[in-house]
ZAPALUM-718878 format. One line per 10 residues: number of its first residue (from 1); their letters; for each residue x, y, z of C-alpha. Coordinates in Angstrom, 3 decimals. Layout:
! ZAPALUM-718878
NUM) a) X,Y,Z ~ ... $
//
This chain:
! ZAPALUM-718878
1) mpektsktsf) 3.394,-44.474,94.397 ~ 4.559,-45.949,91.040 ~ 1.807,-44.051,89.189 ~ 2.843,-40.772,90.822 ~ 6.468,-41.387,89.851 ~ 5.508,-42.101,86.235 ~ 3.397,-38.953,85.974 ~ 6.198,-36.872,87.459 ~ 8.640,-38.366,84.985 ~ 6.442,-37.474,82.009 $
11) rhiltvygqv) 5.835,-33.970,83.352 ~ 9.569,-33.289,83.300 ~ 10.256,-34.277,79.687 ~ 10.367,-30.606,78.634 ~ 12.358,-29.459,81.674 ~ 16.030,-28.595,81.258 ~ 17.958,-31.457,82.900 ~ 14.606,-32.949,83.821 ~ 14.678,-36.248,85.695 ~ 12.694,-38.859,83.763 $
21) galarsslll) 12.161,-42.494,84.631 ~ 12.654,-45.627,82.579 ~ 9.019,-45.648,81.407 ~ 9.265,-42.085,80.121 ~ 12.571,-42.760,78.346 ~ 11.220,-45.913,76.700 ~ 8.042,-44.128,75.624 ~ 9.987,-41.215,74.134 ~ 12.233,-43.622,72.234 ~ 9.228,-45.442,70.768 $
31) iwlalfllvw) 7.606,-42.132,69.803 ~ 10.718,-40.947,67.979 ~ 11.101,-44.299,66.220 ~ 7.461,-44.115,65.135 ~ 7.981,-40.575,63.786 ~ 11.093,-41.702,61.916 ~ 9.237,-44.625,60.327 ~ 6.306,-42.360,59.439 ~ 8.598,-39.927,57.620 ~ 10.292,-42.868,55.903 $
41) finpipslpn) 6.953,-44.278,54.725 ~ 5.952,-40.869,53.376 ~ 9.388,-40.781,51.720 ~ 9.783,-37.103,50.710 ~ 13.121,-37.842,48.996 ~ 12.624,-39.597,45.623 ~ 16.054,-41.269,45.674 ~ 15.445,-42.803,49.116 ~ 14.107,-46.389,48.852 ~ 10.914,-47.038,50.808 $
51) pfevvqafgk) 10.750,-49.607,53.646 ~ 9.080,-52.244,51.449 ~ 11.953,-52.112,48.958 ~ 14.483,-52.453,51.783 ~ 12.616,-55.468,53.214 ~ 12.608,-57.086,49.768 ~ 16.350,-56.390,49.503 ~ 16.888,-58.146,52.853 ~ 15.075,-61.216,51.562 ~ 16.953,-61.273,48.262 $
61) myntqgsggl) 20.373,-60.903,49.901 ~ 19.561,-63.470,52.596 ~ 18.638,-66.050,49.958 ~ 21.810,-65.370,47.974 ~ 24.447,-68.024,48.555 ~ 28.208,-67.638,48.625 ~ 30.289,-64.477,48.823 ~ 27.400,-62.277,47.717 ~ 25.086,-63.457,50.465 ~ 23.940,-61.450,53.456 $
71) vynvyttlkl) 25.042,-63.935,56.137 ~ 28.527,-64.388,54.698 ~ 29.241,-60.662,54.367 ~ 27.839,-59.733,57.783 ~ 29.944,-62.478,59.386 ~ 33.070,-61.332,57.523 ~ 32.672,-57.710,58.584 ~ 31.644,-58.528,62.152 ~ 34.754,-60.687,62.554 ~ 36.942,-57.861,61.239 $
81) nlvgllysal) 35.250,-55.382,63.576 ~ 35.693,-57.523,66.692 ~ 39.310,-58.464,65.962 ~ 40.261,-54.871,65.128 ~ 38.469,-53.593,68.235 ~ 40.296,-56.083,70.473 ~ 43.723,-55.393,68.984 ~ 43.266,-51.611,69.038 ~ 42.013,-51.651,72.645 ~ 45.043,-53.645,73.855 $
91) lsllisylsi) 47.523,-51.623,71.814 ~ 46.018,-48.288,72.865 ~ 45.976,-49.260,76.534 ~ 49.666,-50.130,76.316 ~ 50.640,-46.874,74.566 ~ 48.459,-44.731,76.836 ~ 49.515,-46.279,80.125 ~ 53.205,-46.180,79.218 ~ 52.917,-42.467,78.443 ~ 53.685,-41.893,82.135 $
101) lpilqpfnki) 57.309,-42.562,81.129 ~ 58.811,-39.327,79.722 ~ 60.776,-41.239,77.097 ~ 57.539,-42.540,75.511 ~ 55.499,-39.327,75.708 ~ 56.687,-38.000,72.294 ~ 55.718,-41.312,70.685 ~ 52.269,-41.069,72.307 ~ 51.834,-37.540,70.956 ~ 52.834,-38.602,67.430 $
111) vqwlryipii) 50.245,-41.405,67.497 ~ 47.610,-38.855,68.522 ~ 48.555,-36.548,65.647 ~ 48.101,-39.394,63.154 ~ 44.317,-39.349,63.757 ~ 44.114,-36.341,61.422 ~ 45.361,-38.401,58.468 ~ 42.747,-40.564,56.663 ~ 43.559,-44.248,57.074 ~ 43.538,-44.688,53.288 $
121) gfylvfltlf) 46.689,-42.559,53.296 ~ 48.525,-45.503,54.861 ~ 47.311,-47.968,52.210 ~ 50.685,-48.415,50.467 ~ 52.473,-48.657,53.819 ~ 50.255,-51.519,54.984 ~ 50.384,-53.118,51.535 ~ 54.165,-53.288,51.883 ~ 54.131,-54.604,55.448 ~ 51.260,-57.105,55.235 $
131) tigwpmkvam) 49.840,-59.571,52.753 ~ 46.894,-58.165,50.846 ~ 43.615,-59.452,52.249 ~ 42.695,-60.235,55.849 ~ 46.037,-59.314,57.562 ~ 46.148,-55.955,55.818 ~ 42.528,-55.084,56.678 ~ 43.025,-55.995,60.339 ~ 46.196,-53.896,60.480 ~ 44.523,-50.865,58.868 $
141) ltagmsfflv) 41.508,-51.040,61.168 ~ 43.643,-51.569,64.275 ~ 45.877,-48.627,63.450 ~ 43.025,-46.319,62.488 ~ 41.069,-46.986,65.680 ~ 44.202,-46.803,67.850 ~ 44.921,-43.241,66.733 ~ 41.620,-42.113,68.290 ~ 41.683,-44.479,71.262 ~ 45.145,-43.376,72.362 $
151) tsmtaviesi) 43.961,-39.758,72.306 ~ 40.924,-40.377,74.515 ~ 42.675,-42.823,76.848 ~ 45.619,-40.486,77.358 ~ 43.194,-37.679,78.205 ~ 41.750,-39.863,80.975 ~ 45.223,-40.473,82.422 ~ 46.185,-36.808,82.212 ~ 43.022,-35.857,84.132 ~ 44.169,-37.767,87.249 $
161) pnlkyelarv) 44.736,-35.223,90.073 ~ 48.307,-34.914,91.347 ~ 46.933,-35.353,94.855 ~ 46.356,-39.049,94.170 ~ 49.999,-39.562,93.214 ~ 51.161,-37.674,96.307 ~ 48.861,-39.706,98.559 ~ 50.195,-42.992,97.148 ~ 53.784,-41.901,97.788 ~ 52.917,-40.831,101.332 $
171) lgyndwqvfy) 51.622,-44.373,101.863 ~ 55.049,-45.676,100.851 ~ 54.228,-47.047,97.367 ~ 57.078,-47.472,94.909 ~ 56.804,-46.260,91.295 ~ 55.121,-49.375,89.922 ~ 52.722,-49.604,92.853 ~ 51.752,-45.985,92.257 ~ 51.309,-46.770,88.566 ~ 48.975,-49.691,89.267 $
181) svvvrpnlpq) 46.994,-48.207,92.164 ~ 46.570,-44.690,90.723 ~ 46.736,-45.046,86.934 ~ 45.756,-48.586,85.936 ~ 43.157,-50.043,88.270 ~ 40.915,-47.014,89.017 ~ 40.664,-45.980,85.371 ~ 39.859,-49.318,83.729 ~ 36.074,-48.616,83.797 ~ 36.670,-45.329,81.977 $
191) midmvaqnaa) 38.888,-47.118,79.463 ~ 35.969,-49.417,78.620 ~ 33.868,-46.303,78.050 ~ 36.555,-44.942,75.721 ~ 36.595,-48.179,73.716 ~ 32.796,-48.110,73.464 ~ 32.766,-44.483,72.329 ~ 35.464,-45.027,69.727 ~ 33.949,-48.280,68.426 ~ 31.863,-46.103,66.105 $
201) mgwvmipmie) 35.069,-44.993,64.379 ~ 35.639,-48.606,63.408 ~ 32.320,-48.719,61.580 ~ 33.233,-45.506,59.769 ~ 36.533,-47.023,58.604 ~ 35.422,-50.580,57.781 ~ 33.432,-49.789,54.593 ~ 36.366,-47.810,53.200 ~ 38.882,-50.502,54.158 ~ 36.793,-53.339,52.709 $
211) asnrteggig) 35.952,-51.350,49.575 ~ 39.650,-50.730,48.877 ~ 40.532,-54.379,49.582 ~ 37.626,-56.585,48.454 ~ 39.387,-59.962,48.584 ~ 37.180,-61.542,51.314 ~ 34.061,-59.493,50.657 ~ 32.255,-57.961,53.615 ~ 29.676,-55.230,54.085 ~ 32.026,-52.523,52.809 $
221) aqlfaynatn) 32.711,-54.402,49.578 ~ 28.990,-55.002,49.066 ~ 28.128,-51.357,49.754 ~ 30.641,-50.317,47.105 ~ 29.242,-52.802,44.573 ~ 25.578,-51.973,45.216 ~ 26.185,-48.224,45.228 ~ 28.093,-48.460,41.950 ~ 25.086,-50.160,40.326 ~ 22.534,-47.831,41.983 $
231) qlaevyayli) 20.906,-50.590,44.063 ~ 20.070,-48.284,46.943 ~ 17.619,-50.626,48.690 ~ 20.448,-53.094,49.288 ~ 22.703,-50.254,50.454 ~ 20.184,-49.123,53.071 ~ 19.570,-52.698,54.161 ~ 23.249,-53.048,55.031 ~ 23.250,-49.634,56.744 ~ 20.391,-50.808,58.966 $
241) iigviailed) 22.398,-53.940,59.825 ~ 25.373,-51.775,60.805 ~ 23.095,-49.705,63.032 ~ 21.671,-52.785,64.755 ~ 25.140,-54.244,65.344 ~ 26.333,-50.910,66.759 ~ 23.426,-50.780,69.231 ~ 24.158,-54.349,70.335 ~ 27.843,-53.496,70.778 ~ 26.946,-50.549,73.013 $
251) glfvllkrll) 24.787,-52.842,75.121 ~ 27.571,-55.410,75.407 ~ 30.023,-52.774,76.612 ~ 27.543,-51.629,79.270 ~ 27.054,-55.235,80.376 ~ 30.815,-55.864,80.408 ~ 31.386,-52.804,82.586 ~ 28.681,-53.891,85.029 ~ 30.110,-57.396,85.305 ~ 33.772,-56.430,85.683 $
261) fpysviaera) 33.392,-53.188,87.627 ~ 30.023,-53.140,89.411 ~ 31.295,-50.504,91.850 ~ 31.714,-47.987,89.002 ~ 28.060,-48.340,87.991 ~ 26.956,-47.806,91.587 ~ 29.115,-44.676,91.807 ~ 27.613,-43.279,88.579 ~ 24.083,-43.821,89.862 ~ 24.951,-42.121,93.127 $
//
């Protein structure tokens, strides 16, 4: 039986909405990774460093001590990413959930509109409000991610059918019981998905934030320095690190959702 299932899975890889098993998905991922590495080894773009140069850059940066070292800068950026992600998730949940109050709906809409403005446009504002360095970078990252998170989280809340509100009132719930039973509790798994999806925006903003405020270093500051001196192997080494961290973050969010809300995973599989 397992062999038949595997063969069926592979036979459907070219079928629209084809159902493929774990073995087929893993095999396809390995094939695409192998093709990517093959193209990279061939290296048709002269300005693109080859894998051997990137590996050498890893070794050189790892052996560098102090603020220019690989470990120090990865730790600095990872700490900024996690703190900003936590603050933005809590702040966005608060703004999104409280949008059920008419008095706060205009404020929610204004926050959503701010996502169209590059975060660097708020540089002088944050410079005035916070001390230059770590507090300012955390504030910029938190605000920038919150603009997008509030938009996606509010969309989840607005998609709740009115029938659920009516059913809760028929059962005799007061306003806050309706809020908790209809808005808060059932949608927390989706809110984790929204945080996971928007975590990528943090990695887009961090290099720009750290490059404009290089007091503690970090990956963004190093990318700016290496790019300015045309050390592209080091640049791509840090980009690979960002990619690996992002994949691990996605996995952690999936694990967190399974641990906190196992019923939601069962419903998705069904």
